[in-house]
N, C-alpha and C positions, 0 to 999 in steps of 0.2 A: 546701413547699420543703425539699429535702434538703441536708444539709451534707456537704461532702467534705473530707478531710484529705490532706495530702501527707506521705509518710514520707520521712525522709532517705535519700539514695541510698547504696548499699553500695559502698565503694571497690573498684574492680576490676570492677564489673559492667558488661557491654557491652550496651547497647541503643540502638536507633535513636531512642528517645524521650527520651534523656537531655538535660539542659539544654545549651545551646550554651556553648562555651568562654568563660570570662571574660577580661577584659583581661590577667590575670596568667597565663592558660593559652594559650600560643601554639599556633596551628594547626600540626600536624606535616605536613611535605611529603614525599610519597612519589614515587618514580620507578619505572616499570616497564620492564624489559628482557626482552622475550619475543618470539619470532618468530611467535607465533600471534595474529592479530588478534582472534579470538573470546575468547581469554584476556585480552588487554588490555582489551577492551570489558567483560568480566565483572568484572575488577578495578576498573575505573572505576566501574561501577554499585555494586559492593560498598562502595567507599570513600565514595561520595556519601552512603550511608546511615549513615555513622559520623561523629558529631560530633567535631570536633577533628582530622580528617584530610582531606587533599586531595591530588590527583595534580598534580604540577608538571611532568611530562614523561613521555614514553615513547619507546621505540625498539625495533626488532627487529634492529638491526645491531651486531655486536660492535665494529666499527671506529669507530662513532659514539658508542658508549655512554660511554666514559670522558670524552671531551670534554664531552658533555652533563652528565655527573655533576659534573665540575669546574666547569662554568659555572653550573649551577642549584643546586648544593649542597643536595640533599635531606636530610631527616633519616633516610631509609631507602631502600635500593634493593631492590626485589623482582626477582630475576633467575632465569632458567631455566638449566638445564645446557646445552641445545642452542640455539645462536644462529645467526643468519645470519652466516656468515663467521668463526665462531670458537666458542670454548667458554666457557660461563659460569664454569667453574672458573678459567680463565686470566684472565677479567675480574676475578674476586674477588681473585686474587693481585695484579693490577695496582692494584686499589683499596687493598689493604692497604699497598702501597708508596707510592702517591701521595696517597690521601685516607683514612688509617687511622681518622679520626674518624667516617666515614660507615659505618654498619653495613649488611651485606647479608643478606637473607633469601632462601633458595632456595625457589622454588615450581616443582616439576618433576614430570613424569610418570615419570621414571626411578626405579628400585627404590632405596628409601632404604637398604636393606641393603648396597648396593654404593656408593652415592654420598654418603650423609649424613656419614660420617666424613671422606671426602675433602673435602667442602665445608667442614667445620669446620676441617680442617687448612689449607685454602686461605685461611681467614680469615672465612668466613661466620659469622653469629651464630645461624642457625637453618635448619632444613630441614623442608619440608612437601610432601607429595605432592599433586598436583592432584586426586586421587580423594578427598581428605579433605573433611570437612564445611566449610561456610561458617564455622561457629562456630569451628572449629579454626584456620582461616586468620586470622580476626580476632584470635583469642587470640594466635597466633604474632606477628602484627604488633605488638600492644600489648606483649607480653613483650619483644620485641627492642628496641622503642622505649624500654622501661623499663630497658634495660641488661642484660637476662637472655639466656641461651642457650636456644633452644627446639628440642627434637626430640621425636619420639613416645616413648611409654612403652617401646615395644619396643626402639628404638634406645638409649634411656637405659639400659635394663637390660643390653643387650648390651655397651655400652661400660663399664659398671660391672663386669660380670663379667670383661672383658678386663683392666681395671685391677687388680682383686683378684688374678686368677690370674697376671698378668704375661705373658700370651701371647695370641696371636691366637685368634680363635674357631675351634674345631675344626669340621671339616665345612663350612667356608665355601666360597663360590664360588671356583674357580680364577682367575676374572677379578680377584679382589682382589690377585693377584700383579702385575698390570700397573700401571705408573705412570700418572699422570693423562694424560699425553700419549699413551702407548701405548693407553690405553682410548679416547681420542678418535679415534685413527687406526683402531682396531678398529671403532668405531661407523661411521666413514665408509666403511670397506671393506664393512660390512654394508648400507650405503645404496647400494652399487653404484658407488662412486667408484674410479677407478684410481689408481695411484701418482702419476702426474703431476698429476692433478686434485687430489689430497689435498695435494700439495706446494704447488700454486698457492693453494689456499684458506687454508693455514696459513702461507704465506710462508716455506716451508722448501725446502731442496734435495731433488731426487729421491733423491739418495744418503742423505740423512738419513731419509727416509720408508722407504726400503729397509731401513735399519738397524732402524727401529722394527718393521717387518714381521717381520724375522728374530728380534728379541727376543720378539715376541708368539708366534710359532710355537714358540720354545724354551720359554717359560714355560707355554704351554698344551699342550705336548707334541704338537704337530701335525706330520705328516710332510712336508707340502708346501704350496704356495700354494693348491691346490684345496681342501684340507681347511680352510685358513685362511678362504677366502672362504665356504665352506659354513657353517662355525661362526659366522662373523660375521653372515651373513644370517639364520640361524635365531635368533640371539640378538637382533638388531635387530627382527625380526618379533615375537618374544615380548615385548620391551619395549613395543612399540606396542600390544600387546593387553592390557597391564596395566590 
């Protein structure tokens, strides 16, 4: 007969075999806001394997997200940048105003070099790209639930360099000159939407969208609307291939 011993767990270690939460360790509720069903399913399966975590709700719709969040009061919201009917950045800003005690973690396919700092400024507590490992996603969830801010080492280094130098990163993408709303409109142009369609989806006037288009052309030094559409389509295609 062999004898087995159990070693004390190491604080912070994440395993699916860890002991279930005790009565003093409440289960943390997560909500998913993502327009891709396969991503929501994957996150559900991932969270099921983590003791002390559970999914309390999910939606793909920007307009339904905030009411759901306010109703279910999750401990953390995992949100994508691109949502059905709106922008994850706008949702995060609304959360900061209405439910500032609920943290948001961005999980997105979009380039972190362009979106991570925007997300943090909007009020998110972390940013992870969907291409990252499962381990990193779990670590990000635990860190944000623990009150920390989570970004990749590359983004952390870039932000520290900017802070020390007191100026923006040299040689960075011209798209960084765009405001959050301008970048959202630029992406929608790249998806093939016209001015009126964009206005309807964002709940803005056609004139406002035309102003955004003019600002984008000016900031990106584009000569006309044809160049704007071409640039937007190429960028959107490149984003989808990341």
